[in-house]
N, CA, C and O atoms as a DFTB+ gen file, in Angstrom:
684 C
 N C O
     1  1      17.796      -7.655      11.074
     2  2      16.698      -8.559      11.398
     3  2      16.051      -9.031      10.093
     4  3      15.807      -8.233       9.188
     5  1      15.783     -10.306      10.007
     6  2      15.093     -10.866       8.844
     7  2      13.582     -10.822       9.110
     8  3      13.057     -11.592       9.914
     9  1      12.902      -9.913       8.422
    10  2      11.466      -9.741       8.650
    11  2      10.656     -10.968       8.253
    12  3       9.561     -11.180       8.773
    13  1      11.185     -11.780       7.335
    14  2      10.476     -13.003       6.943
    15  2      10.266     -13.937       8.136
    16  3       9.310     -14.710       8.168
    17  1      11.161     -13.856       9.103
    18  2      11.019     -14.687      10.301
    19  2       9.777     -14.333      11.111
    20  3       9.354     -15.100      11.976
    21  1       9.195     -13.168      10.828
    22  2       8.046     -12.692      11.602
    23  2       6.757     -12.658      10.791
    24  3       5.740     -12.140      11.252
    25  1       6.802     -13.209       9.584
    26  2       5.618     -13.285       8.722
    27  2       5.204     -14.746       8.623
    28  3       5.960     -15.589       8.140
    29  1       4.011     -15.026       9.079
    30  2       3.504     -16.401       9.103
    31  2       2.865     -16.723       7.753
    32  3       2.202     -15.880       7.147
    33  1       3.078     -17.955       7.295
    34  2       2.403     -18.412       6.080
    35  2       1.265     -19.355       6.472
    36  3       1.405     -20.210       7.347
    37  1       0.138     -19.167       5.791
    38  2      -1.038     -19.988       6.064
    39  2      -1.491     -20.601       4.737
    40  3      -1.996     -19.899       3.861
    41  1      -1.304     -21.925       4.599
    42  2      -1.705     -22.564       3.339
    43  2      -3.231     -22.641       3.197
    44  3      -3.973     -22.733       4.175
    45  1      -3.652     -22.599       1.949
    46  2      -5.069     -22.774       1.587
    47  2      -5.994     -21.719       2.185
    48  3      -7.137     -22.007       2.540
    49  1      -5.481     -20.487       2.293
    50  2      -6.316     -19.368       2.741
    51  2      -6.173     -18.232       1.752
    52  3      -5.045     -17.886       1.400
    53  1      -7.230     -17.645       1.295
    54  2      -8.632     -17.843       1.672
    55  2      -9.312     -18.991       0.930
    56  3     -10.482     -19.288       1.169
    57  1      -8.561     -19.640       0.018
    58  2      -9.131     -20.792      -0.679
    59  2      -8.007     -21.777      -0.999
    60  3      -6.834     -21.408      -0.960
    61  1      -8.351     -23.011      -1.312
    62  2      -7.331     -24.028      -1.596
    63  2      -6.357     -23.580      -2.692
    64  3      -6.754     -23.001      -3.703
    65  1      -5.084     -23.861      -2.460
    66  2      -4.047     -23.536      -3.428
    67  2      -3.365     -22.197      -3.209
    68  3      -2.353     -21.906      -3.846
    69  1      -3.909     -21.377      -2.312
    70  2      -3.322     -20.064      -2.017
    71  2      -2.476     -20.176      -0.753
    72  3      -2.907     -20.751       0.247
    73  1      -1.263     -19.620      -0.809
    74  2      -0.415     -19.513       0.379
    75  2      -0.483     -18.057       0.837
    76  3       0.018     -17.160       0.159
    77  1      -1.108     -17.832       1.995
    78  2      -1.344     -16.493       2.512
    79  2      -0.178     -16.064       3.389
    80  3       0.250     -16.807       4.271
    81  1       0.338     -14.852       3.142
    82  2       1.411     -14.288       3.963
    83  2       0.768     -13.368       4.990
    84  3       0.303     -12.277       4.660
    85  1       0.747     -13.818       6.225
    86  2       0.027     -13.166       7.316
    87  2       0.961     -12.242       8.094
    88  3       1.934     -12.693       8.699
    89  1       0.652     -10.934       8.070
    90  2       1.487      -9.974       8.793
    91  2       1.058      -9.807      10.250
    92  3       1.662      -9.020      10.978
    93  1       0.039     -10.523      10.682
    94  2      -0.406     -10.413      12.078
    95  2       0.728     -10.691      13.057
    96  3       0.850     -10.022      14.084
    97  1       1.547     -11.668      12.740
    98  2       2.658     -12.021      13.621
    99  2       3.742     -10.950      13.612
   100  3       4.423     -10.753      14.619
   101  1       3.908     -10.258      12.495
   102  2       4.852      -9.135      12.428
   103  2       4.345      -7.972      13.278
   104  3       5.103      -7.368      14.037
   105  1       3.070      -7.668      13.143
   106  2       2.470      -6.580      13.918
   107  2       2.530      -6.841      15.423
   108  3       2.662      -5.910      16.217
   109  1       2.434      -8.094      15.799
   110  2       2.405      -8.459      17.218
   111  2       3.782      -8.456      17.872
   112  3       3.885      -8.481      19.098
   113  1       4.828      -8.425      17.072
   114  2       6.198      -8.458      17.599
   115  2       6.746      -7.027      17.596
   116  3       7.111      -6.499      16.546
   117  1       6.800      -6.410      18.770
   118  2       7.128      -4.988      18.878
   119  2       8.454      -4.633      18.210
   120  3       8.529      -3.648      17.476
   121  1       9.484      -5.412      18.451
   122  2      10.792      -5.082      17.879
   123  2      10.777      -5.215      16.351
   124  3      11.309      -4.356      15.647
   125  1      10.175      -6.277      15.846
   126  2      10.104      -6.472      14.396
   127  2       9.263      -5.374      13.746
   128  3       9.595      -4.905      12.657
   129  1       8.186      -4.964      14.398
   130  2       7.337      -3.901      13.852
   131  2       8.093      -2.579      13.833
   132  3       7.972      -1.806      12.883
   133  1       8.873      -2.315      14.882
   134  2       9.674      -1.077      14.915
   135  2      10.721      -1.087      13.808
   136  3      10.921      -0.070      13.143
   137  1      11.388      -2.212      13.601
   138  2      12.363      -2.333      12.510
   139  2      11.673      -2.105      11.165
   140  3      12.218      -1.437      10.287
   141  1      10.480      -2.661      11.010
   142  2       9.709      -2.473       9.781
   143  2       9.436      -0.996       9.539
   144  3       9.662      -0.496       8.437
   145  1       8.957      -0.301      10.550
   146  2       8.659       1.129      10.419
   147  2       9.926       1.937      10.132
   148  3       9.894       2.877       9.338
   149  1      11.034       1.579      10.770
   150  2      12.296       2.283      10.521
   151  2      12.737       2.110       9.068
   152  3      13.169       3.069       8.428
   153  1      12.630       0.897       8.555
   154  2      13.044       0.634       7.167
   155  2      12.125       1.331       6.169
   156  3      12.585       1.870       5.162
   157  1      10.835       1.316       6.450
   158  2       9.904       2.020       5.567
   159  2      10.132       3.527       5.625
   160  3      10.079       4.201       4.596
   161  1      10.381       4.056       6.806
   162  2      10.623       5.492       6.955
   163  2      11.819       5.913       6.117
   164  3      11.779       6.945       5.447
   165  1      12.864       5.133       6.149
   166  2      14.065       5.425       5.364
   167  2      13.753       5.402       3.871
   168  3      14.188       6.280       3.127
   169  1      12.995       4.391       3.434
   170  2      12.661       4.251       2.011
   171  2      11.741       5.359       1.525
   172  3      11.905       5.860       0.412
   173  1      10.780       5.743       2.344
   174  2       9.775       6.728       1.942
   175  2      10.324       8.154       2.036
   176  3       9.976       8.998       1.210
   177  1      11.161       8.430       3.011
   178  2      11.671       9.793       3.236
   179  2      12.417      10.340       2.023
   180  3      12.404      11.551       1.799
   181  1      13.058       9.497       1.245
   182  2      13.810       9.974       0.074
   183  2      12.895      10.660      -0.938
   184  3      13.363      11.476      -1.732
   185  1      11.605      10.346      -0.923
   186  2      10.642      10.953      -1.851
   187  2      10.128      12.308      -1.362
   188  3       9.427      13.009      -2.091
   189  1      10.475      12.670      -0.139
   190  2      10.032      13.932       0.457
   191  2       8.521      14.164       0.309
   192  3       8.092      15.192      -0.215
   193  1       7.720      13.195       0.777
   194  2       6.267      13.346       0.628
   195  2       5.695      14.397       1.569
   196  3       6.249      14.696       2.627
   197  1       4.557      14.946       1.133
   198  2       3.782      15.834       1.987
   199  2       2.749      15.041       2.778
   200  3       2.330      15.447       3.862
   201  1       2.346      13.900       2.215
   202  2       1.279      13.098       2.803
   203  2       1.442      11.654       2.346
   204  3       1.995      11.392       1.278
   205  1       0.956      10.715       3.163
   206  2       0.983       9.296       2.805
   207  2      -0.442       8.819       2.551
   208  3      -1.383       9.271       3.205
   209  1      -0.592       7.909       1.604
   210  2      -1.891       7.329       1.279
   211  2      -1.829       5.829       1.502
   212  3      -0.955       5.150       0.961
   213  1      -2.750       5.313       2.294
   214  2      -2.836       3.879       2.557
   215  2      -3.997       3.271       1.802
   216  3      -5.076       3.859       1.716
   217  1      -3.767       2.077       1.249
   218  2      -4.800       1.374       0.486
   219  2      -5.511       0.399       1.405
   220  3      -4.883      -0.350       2.154
   221  1      -6.840       0.424       1.333
   222  2      -7.687      -0.420       2.176
   223  2      -7.305      -1.892       2.039
   224  3      -7.020      -2.360       0.937
   225  1      -7.301      -2.594       3.114
   226  2      -7.396      -2.147       4.488
   227  2      -6.082      -2.304       5.226
   228  3      -5.777      -1.520       6.125
   229  1      -5.305      -3.305       4.858
   230  2      -4.039      -3.483       5.584
   231  2      -3.023      -2.386       5.269
   232  3      -2.076      -2.184       6.028
   233  1      -3.213      -1.689       4.172
   234  2      -2.354      -0.541       3.903
   235  2      -2.516       0.552       4.941
   236  3      -1.594       1.337       5.165
   237  1      -3.689       0.613       5.584
   238  2      -3.903       1.564       6.664
   239  2      -2.976       1.253       7.836
   240  3      -2.459       2.158       8.491
   241  1      -2.772      -0.046       8.090
   242  2      -1.925      -0.470       9.204
   243  2      -0.475      -0.063       8.996
   244  3       0.279       0.092       9.957
   245  1      -0.094       0.108       7.751
   246  2       1.269       0.498       7.406
   247  2       1.381       2.022       7.327
   248  3       2.275       2.617       7.929
   249  1       0.478       2.640       6.589
   250  2       0.596       4.073       6.306
   251  2       0.351       4.967       7.510
   252  3       1.068       5.950       7.695
   253  1      -0.642       4.654       8.335
   254  2      -0.970       5.543       9.455
   255  2       0.174       5.665      10.464
   256  3       0.546       6.787      10.807
   257  1       0.751       4.554      10.958
   258  2       1.860       4.727      11.899
   259  2       3.109       5.322      11.249
   260  3       3.880       6.022      11.905
   261  1       3.306       5.043       9.965
   262  2       4.463       5.614       9.271
   263  2       4.298       7.126       9.111
   264  3       5.258       7.879       9.273
   265  1       3.087       7.563       8.794
   266  2       2.826       9.000       8.702
   267  2       3.110       9.683      10.039
   268  3       3.717      10.753      10.078
   269  1       2.675       9.070      11.118
   270  2       2.938       9.613      12.446
   271  2       4.438       9.702      12.707
   272  3       4.929      10.715      13.203
   273  1       5.160       8.641      12.371
   274  2       6.616       8.587      12.580
   275  2       7.331       9.683      11.791
   276  3       8.307      10.264      12.266
   277  1       6.833       9.959      10.573
   278  2       7.477      10.945       9.700
   279  2       6.913      12.359       9.863
   280  3       7.387      13.294       9.218
   281  1       5.903      12.514      10.723
   282  2       5.303      13.824      10.932
   283  2       4.480      14.290       9.741
   284  3       4.448      15.479       9.422
   285  1       3.814      13.344       9.085
   286  2       3.022      13.634       7.891
   287  2       1.553      13.324       8.126
   288  3       1.190      12.665       9.101
   289  1       0.723      13.803       7.228
   290  2      -0.678      13.435       7.235
   291  2      -0.874      12.102       6.540
   292  3       0.032      11.571       5.899
   293  1      -2.085      11.574       6.686
   294  2      -2.436      10.260       6.137
   295  2      -3.828      10.341       5.529
   296  3      -4.744      10.904       6.128
   297  1      -3.983       9.775       4.333
   298  2      -5.305       9.668       3.720
   299  2      -5.586       8.221       3.351
   300  3      -4.672       7.408       3.205
   301  1      -6.867       7.918       3.203
   302  2      -7.294       6.556       2.896
   303  2      -7.765       6.435       1.455
   304  3      -8.512       7.276       0.954
   305  1      -7.312       5.372       0.800
   306  2      -7.839       4.958      -0.496
   307  2      -8.732       3.772      -0.192
   308  3      -8.258       2.722       0.242
   309  1     -10.053       3.944      -0.426
   310  2     -11.011       2.930       0.012
   311  2     -11.836       2.387      -1.136
   312  3     -11.898       2.965      -2.221
   313  1     -12.471       1.253      -0.858
   314  2     -13.431       0.692      -1.796
   315  2     -14.621       1.623      -1.901
   316  3     -14.925       2.371      -0.971
   317  1     -15.296       1.572      -3.044
   318  2     -16.441       2.435      -3.309
   319  2     -17.491       2.331      -2.200
   320  3     -17.835       1.242      -1.739
   321  1     -17.984       3.494      -1.793
   322  2     -19.065       3.551      -0.822
   323  2     -18.642       3.517       0.629
   324  3     -19.500       3.472       1.511
   325  1     -17.347       3.537       0.910
   326  2     -16.878       3.443       2.297
   327  2     -16.478       4.777       2.910
   328  3     -16.297       4.865       4.125
   329  1     -16.335       5.823       2.091
   330  2     -15.930       7.125       2.602
   331  2     -17.117       8.082       2.645
   332  3     -17.932       8.087       1.723
   333  1     -17.228       8.885       3.690
   334  2     -18.311       9.864       3.752
   335  2     -17.995      11.089       2.891
   336  3     -16.836      11.367       2.584
   337  1     -19.032      11.800       2.516
   338  2     -18.868      13.039       1.771
   339  2     -18.557      12.796       0.308
   340  3     -18.564      11.658      -0.162
   341  1     -18.284      13.879      -0.408
   342  2     -17.982      13.749      -1.840
   343  2     -16.679      12.983      -2.058
   344  3     -15.697      13.178      -1.341
   345  1     -16.693      12.120      -3.051
   346  2     -15.511      11.308      -3.350
   347  2     -15.169      11.368      -4.830
   348  3     -15.997      11.709      -5.675
   349  1     -13.922      11.025      -5.111
   350  2     -13.430      10.912      -6.485
   351  2     -13.170       9.424      -6.738
   352  3     -12.294       8.836      -6.105
   353  1     -13.924       8.811      -7.658
   354  2     -13.777       7.371      -7.895
   355  2     -12.803       7.063      -9.037
   356  3     -12.526       7.905      -9.891
   357  1     -12.303       5.846      -9.022
   358  2     -11.501       5.329     -10.132
   359  2     -11.830       3.842     -10.273
   360  3     -11.658       3.072      -9.328
   361  1     -12.298       3.449     -11.439
   362  2     -12.632       2.047     -11.697
   363  2     -11.520       1.403     -12.515
   364  3     -10.915       2.039     -13.377
   365  1     -11.265       0.142     -12.232
   366  2     -10.200      -0.583     -12.930
   367  2     -10.611      -2.034     -13.088
   368  3     -11.493      -2.533     -12.390
   369  1      -9.948      -2.699     -14.024
   370  2     -10.261      -4.087     -14.336
   371  2      -9.572      -5.048     -13.388
   372  3      -8.415      -4.864     -13.012
   373  1     -10.311      -6.074     -13.015
   374  2      -9.787      -7.204     -12.265
   375  2      -9.733      -8.399     -13.208
   376  3     -10.163      -8.310     -14.358
   377  1      -9.207      -9.508     -12.722
   378  2      -9.151     -10.702     -13.549
   379  2     -10.543     -11.099     -14.038
   380  3     -10.718     -11.478     -15.197
   381  1     -11.534     -11.009     -13.141
   382  2     -12.918     -11.336     -13.490
   383  2     -13.835     -10.223     -13.039
   384  3     -14.502     -10.359     -12.013
   385  1     -13.889      -9.120     -13.775
   386  2     -14.770      -8.023     -13.430
   387  2     -14.028      -6.713     -13.245
   388  3     -12.934      -6.512     -13.773
   389  1     -14.653      -5.829     -12.483
   390  2     -14.059      -4.520     -12.224
   391  2     -14.194      -4.189     -10.742
   392  3     -14.970      -4.810     -10.015
   393  1     -13.424      -3.201     -10.315
   394  2     -13.505      -2.688      -8.951
   395  2     -13.393      -1.174      -9.016
   396  3     -12.888      -0.622      -9.993
   397  1     -13.862      -0.510      -7.978
   398  2     -13.764       0.939      -7.889
   399  2     -13.190       1.309      -6.533
   400  3     -13.621       0.806      -5.495
   401  1     -12.205       2.200      -6.566
   402  2     -11.639       2.762      -5.344
   403  2     -11.913       4.256      -5.342
   404  3     -12.176       4.847      -6.390
   405  1     -11.850       4.865      -4.167
   406  2     -12.172       6.283      -4.032
   407  2     -11.277       6.950      -2.998
   408  3     -10.727       6.308      -2.103
   409  1     -11.153       8.262      -3.158
   410  2     -10.624       9.132      -2.109
   411  2     -11.627      10.262      -1.932
   412  3     -12.435      10.519      -2.825
   413  1     -11.585      10.929      -0.805
   414  2     -12.434      12.099      -0.617
   415  2     -11.910      13.224      -1.505
   416  3     -10.700      13.374      -1.678
   417  1     -12.821      14.010      -2.065
   418  2     -12.426      15.032      -3.032
   419  2     -11.468      16.068      -2.451
   420  3     -10.685      16.663      -3.191
   421  1     -11.516      16.291      -1.148
   422  2     -10.630      17.279      -0.533
   423  2      -9.412      16.648       0.155
   424  3      -8.735      17.308       0.944
   425  1      -9.134      15.379      -0.139
   426  2      -8.044      14.669       0.537
   427  2      -6.662      15.166       0.125
   428  3      -5.732      15.172       0.931
   429  1      -6.532      15.581      -1.127
   430  2      -5.233      15.978      -1.672
   431  2      -5.327      17.375      -2.261
   432  3      -6.251      17.681      -3.015
   433  1      -4.376      18.209      -1.916
   434  2      -4.277      19.524      -2.546
   435  2      -3.464      19.369      -3.839
   436  3      -2.515      18.587      -3.882
   437  1      -3.828      20.099      -4.871
   438  2      -3.077      19.989      -6.125
   439  2      -1.570      20.186      -5.899
   440  3      -1.140      21.126      -5.229
   441  1      -0.794      19.279      -6.475
   442  2       0.657      19.359      -6.364
   443  2       1.256      18.712      -5.128
   444  3       2.478      18.618      -5.016
   445  1       0.423      18.267      -4.200
   446  2       0.965      17.613      -3.006
   447  2       1.713      16.350      -3.398
   448  3       1.258      15.570      -4.235
   449  1       2.868      16.167      -2.776
   450  2       3.690      14.984      -3.024
   451  2       3.179      13.856      -2.129
   452  3       3.101      14.006      -0.909
   453  1       2.831      12.728      -2.746
   454  2       2.250      11.612      -2.004
   455  2       3.020      10.330      -2.297
   456  3       3.505      10.112      -3.407
   457  1       3.119       9.495      -1.277
   458  2       3.644       8.139      -1.416
   459  2       2.538       7.187      -0.976
   460  3       1.910       7.378       0.065
   461  1       2.315       6.165      -1.785
   462  2       1.299       5.138      -1.521
   463  2       1.889       4.013      -0.692
   464  3       3.054       3.650      -0.859
   465  1       1.076       3.459       0.207
   466  2       1.521       2.318       1.003
   467  2       0.459       1.242       1.046
   468  3      -0.740       1.513       1.112
   469  1       0.945      -0.003       1.006
   470  2       0.071      -1.163       1.169
   471  2       0.894      -2.250       1.832
   472  3       2.117      -2.149       1.932
   473  1       0.215      -3.286       2.281
   474  2       0.951      -4.386       2.910
   475  2       1.586      -5.296       1.873
   476  3       2.638      -5.884       2.125
   477  1       0.951      -5.421       0.691
   478  2       1.343      -6.464      -0.253
   479  2       1.267      -5.972      -1.692
   480  3       0.279      -5.362      -2.101
   481  1       2.325      -6.245      -2.455
   482  2       2.309      -6.059      -3.901
   483  2       2.182      -7.439      -4.522
   484  3       3.101      -8.253      -4.439
   485  1       1.039      -7.697      -5.144
   486  2       0.802      -8.987      -5.806
   487  2       0.782      -8.733      -7.318
   488  3       1.840      -8.661      -7.943
   489  1      -0.399      -8.599      -7.905
   490  2      -0.500      -8.375      -9.347
   491  2      -0.267      -6.918      -9.729
   492  3      -0.011      -6.625     -10.897
   493  1      -0.350      -5.998      -8.767
   494  2      -0.099      -4.588      -9.020
   495  2      -1.312      -3.793      -9.467
   496  3      -1.225      -2.574      -9.611
   497  1      -2.434      -4.446      -9.690
   498  2      -3.609      -3.759     -10.208
   499  2      -4.151      -2.682      -9.295
   500  3      -4.418      -1.569      -9.747
   501  1      -4.318      -2.985      -8.033
   502  2      -4.887      -2.004      -7.098
   503  2      -3.900      -0.872      -6.847
   504  3      -4.301       0.289      -6.779
   505  1      -2.639      -1.185      -6.711
   506  2      -1.634      -0.145      -6.479
   507  2      -1.543       0.799      -7.683
   508  3      -1.460       2.015      -7.515
   509  1      -1.559       0.239      -8.890
   510  2      -1.521       1.072     -10.097
   511  2      -2.776       1.935     -10.185
   512  3      -2.694       3.107     -10.553
   513  1      -3.938       1.369      -9.851
   514  2      -5.188       2.129      -9.876
   515  2      -5.153       3.263      -8.855
   516  3      -5.599       4.372      -9.149
   517  1      -4.634       2.998      -7.673
   518  2      -4.540       4.034      -6.639
   519  2      -3.617       5.163      -7.088
   520  3      -3.906       6.334      -6.846
   521  1      -2.519       4.820      -7.733
   522  2      -1.599       5.844      -8.231
   523  2      -2.283       6.715      -9.286
   524  3      -2.110       7.933      -9.297
   525  1      -3.054       6.092     -10.165
   526  2      -3.772       6.851     -11.198
   527  2      -4.853       7.743     -10.572
   528  3      -5.019       8.897     -10.968
   529  1      -5.571       7.208      -9.609
   530  2      -6.600       7.988      -8.921
   531  2      -5.982       9.225      -8.272
   532  3      -6.498      10.332      -8.421
   533  1      -4.895       9.038      -7.563
   534  2      -4.251      10.162      -6.889
   535  2      -3.722      11.177      -7.894
   536  3      -3.829      12.384      -7.677
   537  1      -3.153      10.690      -8.994
   538  2      -2.668      11.602     -10.032
   539  2      -3.815      12.401     -10.627
   540  3      -3.682      13.604     -10.854
   541  1      -4.942      11.741     -10.880
   542  2      -6.111      12.431     -11.435
   543  2      -6.648      13.491     -10.480
   544  3      -7.268      14.467     -10.903
   545  1      -6.403      13.287      -9.187
   546  2      -6.873      14.261      -8.197
   547  2      -5.943      15.463      -8.091
   548  3      -6.237      16.417      -7.371
   549  1      -4.822      15.419      -8.809
   550  2      -3.869      16.524      -8.767
   551  2      -2.634      16.249      -7.943
   552  3      -1.747      17.099      -7.859
   553  1      -2.554      15.073      -7.329
   554  2      -1.390      14.727      -6.511
   555  2      -0.173      14.467      -7.390
   556  3      -0.296      14.094      -8.556
   557  1       0.987      14.669      -6.814
   558  2       2.258      14.332      -7.441
   559  2       2.719      13.029      -6.784
   560  3       3.357      13.046      -5.732
   561  1       2.390      11.906      -7.415
   562  2       2.683      10.595      -6.834
   563  2       4.168      10.288      -7.028
   564  3       4.644      10.112      -8.150
   565  1       4.875      10.229      -5.921
   566  2       6.322      10.063      -5.939
   567  2       6.778       8.612      -5.949
   568  3       7.852       8.300      -6.462
   569  1       5.967       7.727      -5.385
   570  2       6.362       6.330      -5.306
   571  2       5.420       5.559      -4.412
   572  3       4.377       6.056      -3.986
   573  1       5.820       4.324      -4.140
   574  2       5.019       3.434      -3.300
   575  2       5.952       2.544      -2.500
   576  3       7.118       2.359      -2.848
   577  1       5.413       2.002      -1.424
   578  2       6.158       1.049      -0.611
   579  2       5.185       0.017      -0.056
   580  3       4.051       0.333       0.305
   581  1       5.659      -1.223       0.002
   582  2       4.872      -2.335       0.541
   583  2       5.766      -3.171       1.445
   584  3       6.987      -3.196       1.291
   585  1       5.137      -3.846       2.379
   586  2       5.891      -4.759       3.222
   587  2       6.371      -5.962       2.414
   588  3       7.543      -6.333       2.477
   589  1       5.464      -6.564       1.660
   590  2       5.713      -7.836       0.984
   591  2       5.484      -7.684      -0.515
   592  3       4.563      -6.994      -0.952
   593  1       6.338      -8.341      -1.290
   594  2       6.137      -8.436      -2.732
   595  2       6.102      -9.912      -3.129
   596  3       6.992     -10.683      -2.772
   597  1       5.078     -10.285      -3.859
   598  2       5.012     -11.617      -4.465
   599  2       5.570     -11.468      -5.876
   600  3       4.825     -11.298      -6.841
   601  1       6.896     -11.535      -5.976
   602  2       7.601     -11.211      -7.216
   603  2       7.169     -12.097      -8.383
   604  3       7.177     -11.660      -9.534
   605  1       6.799     -13.322      -8.090
   606  2       6.412     -14.271      -9.136
   607  2       5.131     -13.861      -9.858
   608  3       4.823     -14.408     -10.917
   609  1       4.375     -12.905      -9.303
   610  2       3.150     -12.441      -9.953
   611  2       3.385     -11.246     -10.885
   612  3       2.487     -10.861     -11.634
   613  1       4.576     -10.664     -10.842
   614  2       4.946      -9.620     -11.789
   615  2       4.251      -8.284     -11.621
   616  3       4.179      -7.515     -12.580
   617  1       3.741      -7.979     -10.445
   618  2       3.005      -6.736     -10.229
   619  2       3.815      -5.476     -10.432
   620  3       3.271      -4.444     -10.824
   621  1       5.093      -5.542     -10.173
   622  2       5.975      -4.379     -10.319
   623  2       5.933      -3.823     -11.744
   624  3       6.059      -2.616     -11.948
   625  1       5.757      -4.701     -12.716
   626  2       5.741      -4.285     -14.123
   627  2       4.546      -3.396     -14.464
   628  3       4.591      -2.666     -15.454
   629  1       3.482      -3.441     -13.667
   630  2       2.296      -2.615     -13.920
   631  2       2.445      -1.196     -13.392
   632  3       1.601      -0.340     -13.659
   633  1       3.504      -0.947     -12.652
   634  2       3.657       0.352     -11.997
   635  2       4.632       1.232     -12.756
   636  3       5.676       0.772     -13.219
   637  1       4.278       2.505     -12.876
   638  2       5.183       3.458     -13.504
   639  2       5.730       4.457     -12.486
   640  3       6.101       5.580     -12.827
   641  1       5.768       4.020     -11.233
   642  2       6.350       4.802     -10.147
   643  2       7.357       3.911      -9.422
   644  3       7.246       2.686      -9.461
   645  1       8.336       4.526      -8.765
   646  2       9.280       3.713      -7.985
   647  2       8.554       2.998      -6.846
   648  3       7.656       3.559      -6.217
   649  1       8.952       1.764      -6.593
   650  2       8.360       1.008      -5.479
   651  2       9.448       0.331      -4.675
   652  3      10.396      -0.234      -5.221
   653  1       9.290       0.402      -3.371
   654  2      10.170      -0.292      -2.438
   655  2       9.364      -1.356      -1.731
   656  3       8.250      -1.094      -1.277
   657  1       9.911      -2.552      -1.632
   658  2       9.297      -3.610      -0.822
   659  2      10.359      -4.117       0.147
   660  3      11.543      -4.158      -0.185
   661  1       9.936      -4.496       1.320
   662  2      10.882      -4.931       2.343
   663  2      11.197      -6.410       2.275
   664  3      12.301      -6.827       2.625
   665  1      10.233      -7.211       1.827
   666  2      10.379      -8.673       1.773
   667  2       9.825      -9.132       0.435
   668  3       8.778      -8.657      -0.005
   669  1      10.525     -10.057      -0.213
   670  2      10.054     -10.573      -1.500
   671  2      10.018     -12.095      -1.467
   672  3      10.907     -12.754      -0.927
   673  1       8.969     -12.621      -2.057
   674  2       8.830     -14.080      -2.199
   675  2       8.785     -14.409      -3.684
   676  3       8.091     -13.749      -4.458
   677  1       9.532     -15.433      -4.071
   678  2       9.634     -15.826      -5.485
   679  2       8.717     -16.965      -5.869
   680  3       8.686     -17.358      -7.035
   681  1       7.967     -17.509      -4.919
   682  2       7.024     -18.587      -5.267
   683  2       5.937     -18.665      -4.209
   684  3       5.040     -19.503      -4.305
């Protein structure tokens, strides 16, 4: 099955000049979503993770059902101020400014093998920051997986972990 057939493109969203790759249509198609989960399960299982980490917010849509499918736990990597209780923050540079992501301090046990998941690999900044945050927490970050890669943005080059993407766009 060609998953690109189930990903809708929306021009000029969220602003003029941007072509948005909308996974809503993929999520709504039961067979395509099952194929997506099967392919991700195969890619992620080789890393033998103990737990999966999803990056806010569409990464939750990928990581949570995949964790269930693989019989693993799931943790959230969220924007600052969105998680209750004590958190471990990590700040990183954006094109114009900075951002901070967090995990709960008790989310990862030292040495736990984790795989990161998100819907989209674009510039790689958030994924690289999440990998560093998890490593700083004591996790053994084995790799990452995304549904879509915007290869023309070169995000893969920012990552020092293996990454699998199911669909790639060159422009």
